[in-house]
C-alpha positions as CSV (number, residue, x, y, z in Angstrom):
1,M,69.4,110.3,101.0
2,G,72.2,107.2,100.9
3,A,74.3,108.3,98.4
4,K,78.1,108.3,99.0
5,K,80.8,109.6,97.2
6,L,83.7,107.5,96.5
7,R,86.8,107.9,94.6
8,L,87.4,104.8,92.0
9,R,91.1,104.0,91.4
10,F,91.6,101.6,88.1
11,D,93.9,98.9,87.4
12,D,95.3,100.8,84.5
13,G,95.9,104.2,87.2
14,V,92.7,106.1,86.1
15,E,91.1,107.6,89.0
16,I,87.7,109.1,89.3
17,N,85.4,110.6,91.4
18,V,82.1,109.0,91.5
19,K,78.7,109.6,93.6
20,W,77.4,105.6,94.4
21,K,73.7,105.0,95.3
22,R,72.3,101.3,95.5
23,A,69.2,101.2,92.9
24,P,66.2,99.5,95.2
25,A,65.4,96.1,94.3
26,E,62.2,97.1,92.8
27,A,64.0,99.4,90.4
28,E,62.3,102.7,91.2
29,G,62.5,104.3,94.9
30,W,60.9,107.7,96.4
31,N,64.3,109.5,96.0
32,N,66.2,107.2,93.6
33,S,65.2,106.4,89.7
34,P,68.1,105.3,87.9
35,R,65.8,105.4,84.8
36,R,65.1,109.2,85.4
37,E,68.6,110.3,85.8
38,I,69.9,108.5,82.8
39,A,66.9,110.4,81.1
40,A,67.9,113.9,82.0
41,C,71.8,113.1,81.2
42,E,70.5,112.3,77.6
43,V,68.4,115.1,77.1
44,Q,70.4,117.6,77.8
45,K,72.7,116.6,75.3
46,L,69.8,117.6,72.8
47,F,70.6,121.2,73.5
48,L,73.5,121.9,75.2
49,E,77.1,122.2,74.5
50,P,78.9,119.5,76.6
51,D,81.0,122.9,78.5
52,D,77.0,123.5,79.5
53,Y,75.8,120.3,80.6
54,V,73.8,120.8,83.8
55,V,73.3,117.1,85.2
56,P,76.0,115.2,85.9
57,V,77.1,112.1,84.1
58,S,74.6,108.6,85.5
59,V,75.7,105.3,84.6
60,P,73.9,101.9,86.0
61,R,76.5,99.7,86.5
62,C,76.2,95.9,87.1
63,I,78.8,95.2,90.1
64,P,78.9,91.9,92.3
65,P,79.1,91.9,95.8
């Protein structure tokens, strides 16, 4: 569905694996709803311990092209 897996390396040497999916211009799409992904991540924190989380962390970022 258009998602890409990337490995990001920062200037301080930290490397992380990420799933990258461009948000649609209208901020909602058929299979791309950033606010729902973020909400699911936050809701699990209400009743699960960190070791039991099932939803990966979703964080919106604005990055210039």
